[in-house]
C-alpha positions in Angstrom: -48.5 19.0 4.2 -47.9 14.1 3.9 -49.0 13.4 0.6 -50.9 9.4 1.2 -49.6 7.5 -2.5 -51.6 4.4 -2.5 -51.0 0.5 -4.4 -53.5 1.6 -6.7 -51.9 4.9 -8.1 -48.3 3.2 -7.9 -49.7 0.4 -10.1 -51.1 3.2 -12.4 -48.0 4.7 -12.7 -45.8 2.4 -13.1 -48.9 1.2 -15.8 -48.0 4.8 -17.2 -44.0 4.0 -17.0 -43.5 1.2 -18.8 -46.7 2.5 -21.8 -44.5 5.3 -22.3 -41.2 3.8 -22.6 -42.9 0.7 -25.0 -41.2 1.7 -28.3 -44.1 2.2 -30.7 -44.7 0.6 -33.3 -45.7 1.2 -36.7 -49.6 1.7 -37.6 -50.8 1.7 -40.6 -54.5 2.8 -41.7 -54.5 0.9 -44.6 -56.4 -2.7 -43.8 -56.9 -1.3 -40.2 -57.5 -4.2 -37.9 -59.2 -3.3 -34.3 -56.3 -5.2 -33.1 -54.1 -2.4 -35.3 -55.3 -0.1 -33.1 -55.3 -1.5 -30.2 -51.4 -2.2 -30.5 -50.7 1.4 -32.3 -52.5 2.9 -29.3 -50.9 1.1 -26.2 -47.8 1.9 -28.9 -47.5 4.9 -28.5 -48.2 5.0 -32.3 -51.1 6.6 -32.8 -54.0 7.8 -30.1 -57.8 7.1 -31.1 -58.2 10.7 -31.5 -55.4 10.5 -34.2 -57.6 7.1 -36.0 -61.3 9.2 -35.9 -59.1 12.3 -37.9 -57.2 10.0 -40.1 -60.7 8.3 -41.1 -61.9 11.4 -41.5 -59.8 12.7 -43.7 -59.7 9.6 -45.8 -64.0 10.5 -46.2 -63.2 14.3 -47.2 -60.9 12.9 -50.1 -63.0 10.0 -51.1 -66.7 10.1 -49.9 -68.1 12.1 -52.9 -70.6 11.6 -55.9 -69.5 9.6 -58.1 -72.1 9.2 -60.7 -73.5 11.6 -63.7 -77.1 12.7 -64.8 -78.3 11.1 -67.6 -79.7 14.0 -69.5 -81.6 14.1 -72.7 -78.6 16.2 -74.7 -75.0 15.4 -72.7 -74.8 19.1 -72.1 -72.7 20.4 -68.9 -74.9 21.3 -66.2 -74.5 24.4 -63.9 -72.1 23.7 -60.5 -74.0 22.4 -57.7 -73.3 21.5 -53.8 -74.7 19.2 -51.2 -74.7 18.7 -48.1 -70.7 18.9 -45.9 -69.6 15.9 -45.0 -66.1 15.4 -43.5 -66.4 19.4 -43.1 -67.2 20.3 -47.0 -69.6 20.8 -48.8 -69.9 17.1 -51.3 -69.5 18.7 -55.5 -72.0 17.2 -57.8 -70.4 16.7 -61.6 -70.9 18.9 -64.1 -70.6 16.7 -67.3 -73.6 14.5 -67.9 -74.4 11.3 -70.1 -76.8 11.6 -73.7 -79.3 9.1 -72.9 -78.9 7.7 -76.7 -75.5 7.4 -76.1 -76.4 4.7 -74.1 -79.2 2.8 -75.4 -80.3 1.5 -79.3 -82.1 2.8 -81.7 -83.3 6.2 -79.9 -84.7 7.7 -82.6 -86.7 4.9 -82.3 -88.1 4.8 -78.5 -92.3 5.3 -79.0 -93.1 5.3 -74.6 -93.3 8.0 -71.6 -90.6 10.8 -71.9 -88.2 9.4 -69.6 -87.1 10.3 -65.6 -84.3 12.6 -67.0 -81.3 13.3 -64.9 -82.0 17.0 -63.0 -80.7 19.1 -59.7 -83.0 19.9 -57.5 -83.0 20.9 -53.3 -84.0 18.3 -51.2 -87.4 18.2 -49.0 -85.0 17.8 -45.5 -82.5 20.7 -46.4 -83.2 23.1 -49.7 -80.2 25.1 -49.6 -79.0 22.0 -50.8 -79.2 19.9 -53.7 -79.2 16.2 -54.6 -79.0 14.0 -58.4 -82.9 13.5 -58.5 -84.3 10.8 -62.2 -82.1 9.0 -64.4 -77.8 8.5 -63.3 -74.8 6.4 -64.3 -71.0 5.5 -63.0 -68.2 7.7 -63.9 -65.8 6.1 -65.1 -62.0 6.1 -62.3 -64.3 8.6 -60.8 -62.1 8.2 -57.0 -65.1 8.5 -54.8 -67.1 5.9 -53.7 -70.1 7.3 -51.8 -70.4 5.0 -48.6 -71.5 7.4 -45.8 -74.4 9.7 -46.1 -74.1 11.3 -42.7 -70.2 11.7 -40.9 -71.0 11.9 -36.9 -69.6 15.3 -36.7 -71.2 18.4 -34.7 -72.7 20.5 -37.5 -73.0 18.1 -40.4 -74.5 15.2 -37.9 -77.6 16.4 -38.2 -80.2 18.9 -41.2 -82.9 19.8 -37.7 -79.5 20.9 -35.9 -76.8 21.9 -38.5 -74.0 23.7 -38.3 -74.2 25.9 -35.6 -77.2 25.0 -34.1 -74.7 22.4 -33.2 -72.6 24.2 -30.9 -71.0 23.0 -28.5 -72.1 22.9 -24.9 -71.2 26.1 -23.2 -71.5 28.2 -26.6 -74.8 30.1 -27.3 -77.6 28.9 -29.8 -78.8 31.5 -32.3 -81.8 32.4 -32.2 -84.3 30.4 -34.0 -82.8 27.2 -33.0 -84.7 24.2 -33.2 -86.2 24.2 -29.4 -84.8 19.6 -29.6 -80.7 21.2 -30.6 -79.8 22.5 -27.0 -80.4 18.5 -25.5 -79.3 17.3 -28.8 -75.6 18.9 -28.7 -74.5 17.7 -25.4 -74.0 14.7 -26.9 -69.8 14.4 -28.6 -69.5 14.2 -31.3 -67.1 11.0 -32.8 -64.0 12.9 -32.3 -65.4 15.0 -29.1 -65.5 11.0 -28.0 -62.1 9.5 -29.7 -60.8 13.3 -27.5 -62.5 12.3 -24.1 -60.9 8.5 -24.1 -57.1 9.2 -25.1 -58.0 11.2 -22.2 -59.3 9.1 -19.2 -57.5 6.2 -20.8 -54.6 7.4 -22.4 -52.7 4.4 -24.0 -54.1 1.6 -20.8 -57.3 1.3 -21.9 -59.3 -2.8 -20.7 -59.8 -4.6 -23.6 -61.7 -6.8 -21.6 -64.4 -4.2 -20.9 -63.7 -2.0 -23.9 -63.3 -5.0 -26.1 -64.3 -2.7 -30.3 -61.9 -0.1 -28.2 -61.6 3.1 -30.2 -63.3 0.8 -33.7 -64.6 3.8 -35.8 -67.9 1.8 -37.4 -70.4 2.5 -39.8 -74.0 1.6 -39.9 -76.5 1.1 -42.5 -78.9 3.9 -42.1 -81.9 1.6 -40.0 -80.4 1.6 -37.0 -80.9 4.5 -34.9 -78.3 6.6 -33.3 -79.1 8.8 -31.6 -75.9 10.9 -32.5 -76.5 11.2 -36.2 -79.5 11.4 -38.9 -81.5 8.5 -38.7 -83.8 8.3 -42.0 -82.4 4.7 -44.0 -81.2 7.2 -46.7 -84.5 8.8 -47.7 -85.1 12.8 -47.0 -87.9 13.0 -44.9 -87.8 16.0 -43.3 -88.7 15.5 -40.0 -89.1 17.3 -36.9 -85.9 16.5 -35.3 -83.6 14.2 -38.0 -82.6 11.8 -35.1 -83.9 9.4 -33.2 -84.3 10.0 -29.5 -82.5 6.8 -28.7 -80.3 4.4 -29.9 -80.4 0.6 -31.1 -80.0 -1.4 -28.8 -77.1 -3.0 -31.5 -75.6 1.0 -31.5 -76.3 0.9 -28.4 -74.7 -1.9 -27.3 -71.3 -1.3 -29.2 -71.2 1.8 -27.7 -70.9 0.5 -24.5 -67.8 -1.4 -26.3 -66.3 1.5 -27.5 -66.6 1.4 -30.5 -66.8 5.3 -32.0 -70.0 5.9 -33.7 -68.9 7.0 -36.7 -71.2 7.5 -39.7 -73.8 6.0 -41.1 -73.6 4.5 -44.3 -74.9 4.6 -47.4 -78.1 1.8 -48.6 -81.1 1.2 -50.8 -83.4 4.0 -49.3 -85.1 1.5 -47.2 -84.0 -1.5 -47.4 -84.8 -1.6 -50.9 -88.4 0.0 -50.9 -90.5 -3.2 -50.8 -90.8 -3.2 -54.1 -94.3 -1.4 -55.6 -97.2 -3.4 -54.5 -99.6 -1.5 -57.7 -102.3 1.0 -56.8 -104.2 3.9 -57.9 -100.3 5.7 -58.3 -98.8 5.2 -61.8 -95.2 5.8 -62.9 -95.3 8.9 -65.4 -91.7 9.0 -66.2 -90.1 5.2 -66.6 -86.0 5.0 -65.5 -84.3 3.5 -68.1 -81.5 1.4 -67.4 -80.0 0.0 -63.7 -80.2 1.9 -60.3 -78.3 0.4 -58.3 -78.2 1.3 -54.1 -79.6 4.7 -54.6 -81.0 6.8 -51.6 -82.6 10.5 -51.3 -80.5 11.4 -49.1 -77.1 10.6 -49.9 -77.7 9.9 -53.7 -76.1 6.4 -55.0 -73.3 4.1 -54.0 -70.7 3.2 -56.4 -67.9 0.1 -56.0 -64.5 1.0 -55.4 -62.8 -1.2 -57.5 -64.9 0.1 -60.6 -66.5 3.4 -60.2 -69.1 2.4 -63.7 -71.1 -0.3 -61.6 -73.3 -1.0 -58.5 -72.4 -2.0 -55.4 -75.3 -4.7 -54.9 -77.9 -3.6 -52.2 -79.3 -3.0 -49.4 -76.2 -2.3 -47.0 -74.1 -1.0 -49.8 -72.1 1.9 -48.2 -71.5 -0.9 -45.6 -69.7 -2.9 -47.8 -67.9 -0.3 -49.9 -66.9 1.6 -46.9 -65.3 -1.4 -45.3 -63.4 -2.4 -49.0 -61.9 1.9 -49.4 -61.0 1.3 -46.3 -63.2 4.4 -45.1 -64.1 2.7 -41.1 -63.3 -0.4 -40.0 -65.6 -2.3 -39.8 -69.5 -2.0 -40.4 -72.9 -3.2 -39.7 -75.3 -4.4 -42.4 -78.9 -5.8 -42.9 -80.2 -8.1 -44.6 -83.8 -9.2 -45.4 -82.6 -11.2 -48.2 -79.9 -10.6 -49.8 -78.6 -7.5 -48.5 -75.8 -7.7 -46.7 -74.4 -10.9 -48.9 -74.5 -9.5 -51.9 -72.3 -5.9 -50.9 -69.9 -7.7 -48.9 -69.2 -10.9 -52.3 -69.2 -7.5 -54.8 -66.5 -5.3 -52.9 -65.1 -8.9 -51.0 -64.7 -8.0 -47.7 -65.1 -10.7 -44.8 -69.3 -10.6 -44.2 -71.1 -12.7 -40.7 -74.4 -13.2 -40.3 -75.4 -15.0 -37.1 -78.2 -16.6 -36.7 -82.0 -15.0 -36.7 -82.1 -13.9 -33.3 -78.6 -13.5 -32.3 -78.4 -10.4 -32.4 -81.5 -7.9 -32.2 -82.9 -5.6 -35.0 -85.2 -3.2 -31.9 -85.0 0.1 -32.8 -84.3 0.0 -36.6 -86.3 0.5 -39.9 -87.2 -3.0 -41.7 -88.9 -4.4 -44.3 -90.1 -7.9 -43.0 -90.1 -9.0 -39.8 -89.4 -12.7 -39.7 -86.3 -11.9 -41.9 -84.5 -9.1 -41.4 -81.7 -9.0 -39.6 -78.5 -7.7 -39.1 -74.7 -8.6 -40.3 -71.1 -7.8 -39.7 -68.1 -6.4 -41.9 -65.2 -6.7 -40.9 -61.1 -6.8 -42.9 -61.1 -10.3 -40.8 -63.2 -13.1 -40.0 -61.1 -11.9 -36.1 -63.0 -8.7 -35.8 -66.3 -9.0 -36.9 -66.2 -12.3 -34.2 -65.3 -9.9 -31.3 -68.0 -7.8 -32.9 -70.8 -10.3 -32.6 -68.7 -10.8 -28.5 -69.5 -7.2 -28.3 -73.5 -7.6 -29.0 -73.8 -9.6 -25.7 -75.7 -7.6 -23.3 -72.7 -7.1 -20.6 -75.0 -7.8 -17.2 -76.4 -10.7 -18.5 -73.7 -11.7 -21.6 -77.2 -13.3 -23.4 -78.1 -11.7 -26.3 -81.6 -10.9 -25.8 -83.4 -7.5 -25.8 -86.8 -7.5 -24.9 -87.6 -4.9 -27.6 -87.2 -7.6 -30.4 -89.5 -11.2 -29.8 -86.7 -12.7 -32.0 -83.2 -12.5 -29.7 -86.0 -15.0 -27.4 -86.0 -18.3 -30.1 -81.6 -18.3 -29.8 -81.9 -18.5 -25.8 -80.8 -22.2 -26.5 -78.2 -22.4 -28.5 -76.1 -19.3 -28.3 -72.8 -20.6 -27.3 -71.9 -19.6 -23.8 -68.2 -19.2 -24.8 -66.6 -16.2 -27.1 -66.4 -16.0 -30.6 -63.9 -15.0 -31.2 -61.9 -17.9 -29.8 -63.7 -20.2 -32.0 -61.5 -18.6 -34.7 -58.0 -21.2 -36.3 -55.1 -20.6 -34.5 -52.2 -20.0 -37.3 -49.9 -22.4 -38.0 -51.8 -25.7 -37.6 -51.4 -27.3 -40.4 -55.0 -28.9 -40.7 -57.0 -27.1 -38.9 -59.4 -28.0 -40.7 -58.7 -31.9 -39.8 -61.6 -34.3 -38.9 -64.6 -31.6 -40.8 -66.5 -32.5 -43.2 -68.0 -29.5 -45.7 -71.1 -30.5 -47.9 -70.6 -28.8 -51.4 -73.8 -27.2 -52.7 -73.5 -27.4 -57.3 -77.0 -27.2 -56.9 -75.3 -23.3 -57.2 -73.0 -23.7 -59.3 -74.1 -24.7 -62.2 -73.2 -22.3 -65.1 -76.1 -21.3 -66.9 -74.6 -18.4 -69.1 -71.2 -17.5 -70.5 -71.3 -15.0 -66.9 -71.5 -17.8 -64.8 -68.3 -19.5 -65.7 -65.2 -17.5 -63.5 -67.2 -17.2 -60.3 -68.2 -21.2 -60.5 -64.7 -22.5 -62.0 -63.4 -20.0 -59.8 -64.4 -22.0 -56.7 -64.3 -25.2 -57.4 -60.6 -24.3 -57.4 -60.8 -23.2 -53.5 -63.0 -26.9 -52.8 -58.6 -27.8 -52.9 -57.6 -25.1 -50.4 -60.7 -26.7 -48.1 -59.1 -30.2 -48.8 -55.6 -29.1 -47.7 -56.3 -27.4 -45.0 -57.7 -30.8 -43.7 -61.3 -30.9 -44.4 -63.5 -34.0 -46.0 -65.7 -32.9 -49.1 -68.3 -34.7 -49.9 -71.0 -32.8 -52.5 -75.1 -32.2 -53.3 -74.3 -33.5 -57.5 -77.2 -31.5 -59.7 -77.2 -32.8 -63.6 -76.5 -30.0 -64.4 -73.2 -30.1 -63.2 -70.2 -32.4 -64.0 -70.1 -34.9 -61.1 -66.1 -34.5 -59.5 -65.1 -37.6 -59.6 -61.9 -36.6 -57.0 -64.7 -35.7 -54.9 -66.9 -38.4 -53.1 -71.1 -38.3 -53.6 -73.1 -37.4 -49.9 -74.9 -40.4 -49.7 -77.8 -38.6 -48.9 -79.2 -35.0 -50.8 -81.5 -32.8 -50.7 -83.1 -33.9 -53.1 -83.7 -37.0 -51.0 -84.5 -34.6 -47.7 -87.2 -32.9 -49.6 -88.6 -35.8 -51.0 -89.4 -36.9 -48.0 -90.4 -34.2 -45.8 -92.4 -32.4 -48.6 -95.6 -34.7 -48.2 -96.7 -34.1 -45.3 -95.0 -30.4 -44.4 -95.8 -28.4 -47.1 -97.6 -30.6 -49.6 -99.3 -27.5 -51.4 -96.5 -26.4 -53.4 -97.2 -29.9 -55.8 -100.4 -27.8 -56.4 -98.0 -24.7 -57.9 -99.4 -23.7 -60.8 -97.1 -20.8 -63.7 -98.5 -18.4 -66.7 -101.4 -20.2 -65.3 -100.7 -23.9 -66.0 -98.9 -27.4 -63.6 -95.4 -26.1 -62.5 -94.3 -29.4 -61.7 -95.4 -32.9 -63.6 -94.3 -36.7 -62.8 -95.8 -39.3 -66.2 -97.7 -41.5 -65.0 -98.5 -39.6 -61.9 -100.7 -37.2 -60.4 -98.6 -34.5 -58.6 -101.5 -33.7 -56.7 -102.8 -37.1 -55.2 -101.9 -38.4 -52.3 -100.7 -41.9 -54.0 -98.7 -40.2 -55.2 -97.5 -38.0 -52.0 -96.4 -41.6 -50.3 -95.2 -43.5 -53.4 -92.5 -40.0 -52.8 -92.0 -40.0 -49.6 -90.7 -43.8 -49.0 -89.2 -43.4 -52.8 -91.1 -44.9 -55.1 -91.8 -42.0 -57.3 -89.5 -39.3 -58.0 -89.3 -36.2 -57.4 -90.7 -33.4 -60.0 -87.8 -31.9 -62.4 -86.7 -27.8 -61.3 -88.6 -29.4 -57.9 -84.9 -28.9 -56.4 -82.4 -27.5 -54.2 -83.0 -23.6 -55.9 -86.9 -24.2 -56.6 -87.2 -24.4 -52.8 -85.2 -21.6 -52.0 -86.6 -19.2 -54.4 -90.2 -17.4 -53.7 -93.1 -19.1 -55.6 -94.6 -18.4 -59.0 -97.3 -15.2 -58.5 -100.3 -16.2 -57.3 -102.8 -13.3 -57.9 -104.7 -15.2 -54.6 -102.1 -14.6 -52.5 -102.2 -12.1 -50.4 -98.9 -10.0 -50.2 -97.3 -6.6 -49.3 -98.9 -7.3 -45.1 -94.5 -6.8 -44.1 -93.3 -3.6 -45.3 -96.3 -1.7 -44.7 -96.8 -3.1 -40.9 -92.6 -2.3 -40.3 -92.3 0.6 -41.0 -95.5 1.9 -40.0 -94.7 0.7 -36.3 -91.3 2.2 -37.0 -92.4 5.7 -37.7 -95.4 5.2 -34.2 -92.2 4.4 -31.3 -90.2 6.6 -33.0 -92.3 9.5 -31.7 -91.7 12.3 -34.4 -94.3 15.5 -33.7 -94.2 16.2 -37.7 -94.0 12.1 -39.5 -95.6 9.9 -37.7 -97.2 7.4 -39.8 -97.4 7.0 -44.1 -99.5 9.3 -44.7 -97.5 12.0 -42.5 -94.9 10.8 -43.8 -95.0 11.8 -48.2 -96.6 14.6 -46.7 -93.1 15.9 -46.3 -90.5 13.9 -48.3 -88.6 13.1 -51.5 -87.8 10.9 -53.4 -84.9 10.3 -56.1 -87.0 9.1 -59.3 -90.6 8.7 -60.6 -91.1 5.2 -59.9 -89.6 5.1 -56.4 -92.2 7.9 -55.9 -95.1 5.7 -56.7 -94.1 2.7 -55.0 -94.0 4.6 -51.3 -97.1 7.0 -52.6 -98.7 2.4 -53.2 -97.4 1.6 -50.1 -99.2 4.7 -47.6 -102.3 3.7 -49.9 -101.6 0.3 -49.4 -105.2 -1.8 -47.7 -103.6 -3.7 -45.7 -105.6 -8.1 -45.7 -104.7 -9.1 -42.0 -104.6 -12.4 -44.2 -101.0 -13.2 -44.6 -100.5 -15.5 -47.2 -97.1 -14.8 -48.5 -96.2 -14.8 -44.6 -97.6 -18.1 -43.7 -96.0 -19.5 -46.6 -92.4 -18.0 -45.9 -93.0 -19.1 -41.9 -93.5 -23.0 -42.9 -91.7 -22.9 -46.4 -88.7 -22.4 -43.3 -89.9 -24.6 -41.2 -90.3 -27.3 -44.1 -86.4 -26.8 -45.1 -84.8 -26.3 -41.8 -86.0 -29.8 -41.7 -84.2 -30.6 -44.7 -81.1 -29.2 -43.7 -80.3 -30.6 -40.4 -81.0 -34.2 -42.2 -79.2 -33.9 -45.3 -76.0 -32.5 -42.7 -76.1 -34.7 -40.0 -77.7 -38.1 -42.1 -73.8 -36.6 -44.2 -72.2 -36.2 -40.6 -72.1 -33.0 -42.3 -70.3 -30.0 -40.1 -71.1 -27.0 -42.9 -72.0 -26.5 -46.2 -69.9 -24.6 -49.1 -71.0 -22.8 -52.7 -70.4 -19.7 -54.6 -72.5 -16.8 -52.8 -73.4 -15.6 -55.8 -72.9 -16.1 -59.9 -73.7 -12.9 -61.7 -71.3 -10.2 -61.7 -72.2 -6.5 -61.0 -73.3 -4.5 -63.5 -73.3 -0.8 -64.4 -75.0 1.8 -63.2 -77.4 3.0 -66.2 -77.0 0.0 -67.6 -78.7 -2.8 -68.6 -79.6 -5.4 -66.1 -81.1 -9.3 -66.5 -82.8 -10.8 -63.6 -80.8 -14.5 -63.5 -83.5 -17.4 -64.0 -83.4 -19.2 -60.2 -81.6 -17.1 -58.9 -84.1 -16.7 -55.5 -82.3 -19.5 -54.5 -78.8 -18.2 -53.1 -80.9 -16.8 -50.6 -81.3 -19.7 -48.2 -79.8 -18.0 -46.2 -82.5 -15.3 -45.5 -85.1 -18.3 -45.9 -84.1 -19.9 -43.4 -82.4 -17.3 -41.1 -79.6 -19.6 -40.2 -75.3 -18.4 -39.5 -73.6 -17.5 -42.1 -69.6 -16.7 -43.0 -68.2 -14.8 -46.4 -64.8 -15.0 -47.2 -62.8 -13.2 -50.5 -61.9 -16.0 -52.8 -61.0 -14.4 -56.1 -61.4 -12.1 -58.2 -62.8 -11.8 -62.4 -61.3 -10.3 -64.8 -63.5 -9.9 -67.9 -67.2 -9.2 -67.3 -70.7 -10.4 -69.6 -72.0 -6.8 -69.8 -76.0 -6.9 -70.4 -76.8 -5.3 -73.3 -80.1 -2.5 -74.1 -82.8 -3.4 -77.2 -86.3 -1.6 -77.3 -89.0 -3.8 -77.6 -90.4 -4.7 -80.2 -93.5 -2.1 -79.8 -90.8 0.4 -79.1 -92.3 1.9 -75.5 -89.7 0.2 -73.6 -86.5 -1.6 -73.0 -85.3 -4.2 -71.9 -82.2 -5.6 -70.7 -80.4 -8.9 -73.0 -77.7 -10.9 -71.8 -74.1 -10.3 -73.4 -72.4 -12.2 -75.5 -69.0 -10.7 -75.3 -66.1 -10.1 -72.4 -65.5 -6.7 -71.4 -61.6 -6.7 -69.9 -61.7 -5.4 -66.8 -59.1 -2.3 -65.6 -57.3 -2.9 -61.8 -57.1 -6.3 -60.9 -60.8 -7.2 -62.0 -64.0 -7.3 -59.2 -63.4 -9.3 -56.6 -66.1 -12.4 -55.0 -66.2 -14.2 -52.4 -67.0 -18.1 -51.0 -70.1 -18.8 -49.2 -70.4 -21.3 -45.5 -73.4 -22.5 -43.5 -75.0 -23.9 -41.4 -78.0 -25.2 -39.7 -78.9 -22.5 -36.6 -76.5 -22.0 -33.5 -73.4 -23.3 -35.3 -71.4 -19.7 -35.2 -68.4 -20.4 -33.7 -67.9 -24.0 -36.6 -68.3 -21.2 -38.7 -66.0 -19.0 -38.2 -63.4 -22.1 -38.2 -63.3 -22.6 -41.3 -64.1 -19.1 -42.1 -61.3 -18.3 -40.9 -59.2 -20.8 -41.3 -58.8 -20.0 -45.5 -58.7 -16.7 -45.1 -55.5 -17.7 -42.9 -54.7 -20.3 -46.1 -55.4 -18.3 -49.2 -55.3 -13.8 -47.8 -57.7 -13.2 -51.4 -58.7 -9.7 -49.4 -57.1 -7.3 -51.0 -58.3 -3.2 -51.1 -59.2 -1.3 -54.8 -56.4 0.3 -55.8 -57.3 3.4 -56.7 -58.2 4.2 -52.8 -55.1 4.7 -51.4 -53.3 6.5 -48.4 -54.0 10.1 -48.6 -51.3 12.0 -47.8 -49.9 12.0 -43.7 -52.2 8.9 -43.6 -50.0 7.2 -41.6 
């Protein structure tokens, strides 16, 4: 018998011999990047299956409950277990917190009975329990509750759990739901990794599969055909796994990523509040709840497990920060990516609205919802951004999402990884001009000082990297003599643009009175608007950057509440579940973690929608107006980007008091504009001013008031990020700036309490 050896076989064999002869490089899971995973596999230091197993081991050690119930008496409760994660059932703390020890003057409280914490069976699976009602964060819990579902056979679905998800070839038990036969044919994360090793070994095609063997989590709103997807809700779908992938999951799967877990979130993207209606809260919730789910529970900050994570993409930020995944896909309607990245100290890219498809996802506001990318480095996030392109067309367009048609004229044809600043450059930002937004650095209380001052110090790094800075001054922030002032600032642009783009803003009322006044002028008159537009009349005090990027004062005549009801109703219709298909069937098959959420969801079900979407119209008009003002400021000052803090406030305690920061909406500029943003760790704060509870004068409720005394934080403190942003289509510019800053500072530090587990490389 003759043997024919082709040139292709010889090449493959030679490649195999070369790979086996290559000395194995060290591989460490801690702060692993896509590049380090690829290098570890190629050198033989690890395999794809080993990488996934090591992440499962970390989930088993660290992905658990970090909150305890708040009860009337503080007495211990009976042991209880929840859903299986990483091969073991979740165990709930038996110790509880007495409410009277958390709030002052409780003996004088005369309000309704609080929503005391309790353990109850879930709706989706009555054999497992979950915390309901009030909870508080546990100090040094050693757990973070970041991943609500892992893509592991037997636990990745409730409908097809346990033996109903038996591997192909094994008989299904009697009584298995009909969809389980088809569902179980899909490999889980470990099986996919093992198949990769079998098929590719150490010789995978990185160009064809840039995300090869990168275990990723996804905010639980993104449909994945091999994992339970419920946006964190405890909903008893006929089949809890959707029939198809969302577009972004599908494209990352094709790029070689390991579709590993659904990340915890603030249920339904924080739920869009309560639209009001016949349903009323019977048992008030006292204390900050943080990002919480009815199915997965509350997430905790890995740098201080007593504290909230920000929402609503909490699990995305925590899972990356605590090294439970390599990267995670978040979602932002307002600040839902920005906040968790900031408070967990992880890099983030949020591209222009429409760059990444939202097709196959549960949203809150079609006009503002968009995905973001969290990783350990900006380069990894850029790699993910590149992987979202359609491999056939090279385009980001997706017929499932009409907004993806918009970036057609702005998306670069080049790789975004190519925009990452090359290492070793002395002045990588030479020739670039960056504008400092001082309005977002104003210290309104002692609590704001640490982050504001920290970001101000970091500006020197940008100078050292060769950038030229100019600042848009604010009367409430000291003018920095070392940084030139912008010749043309946001107030100048607003004065020119608002009179014809949004003249109605000058008629805004607050508490029944005109919000804006200028002595000697009627700000609602044509005469004033003309004078303002040619800089012969002043802009009203308070009508600056922060006010325009905040929502307007409540207008009782405005038509609101359409977006969430529409978006979610549309999703349920497209999903096509036989049991849960509209708002009424949803609530009939759901259970909510507290009475506030129950009330809100019932009111959404019964809300009569007026399709005269005044609120949406305002949002669209504001975006067009402010984009014009922003690009005029950029162009007139020859700027490449803006820089400022992500937010000045730090995160309070789960179950603690909270204060709504006045004017905080100004930090939501990215969501309002739909513009690209990059965020990079910028430092740590070692003390915090925690808000305090105060019993209202009528004794019926508790209010949050600002704390007057600083509390020293343990460990390395709490992280915060720096923000860079620009006009639509400037992703490459922002990646260059962010990666240069990242390489020069290395501020990213993993949480010390979540180090390597036993046997971890």
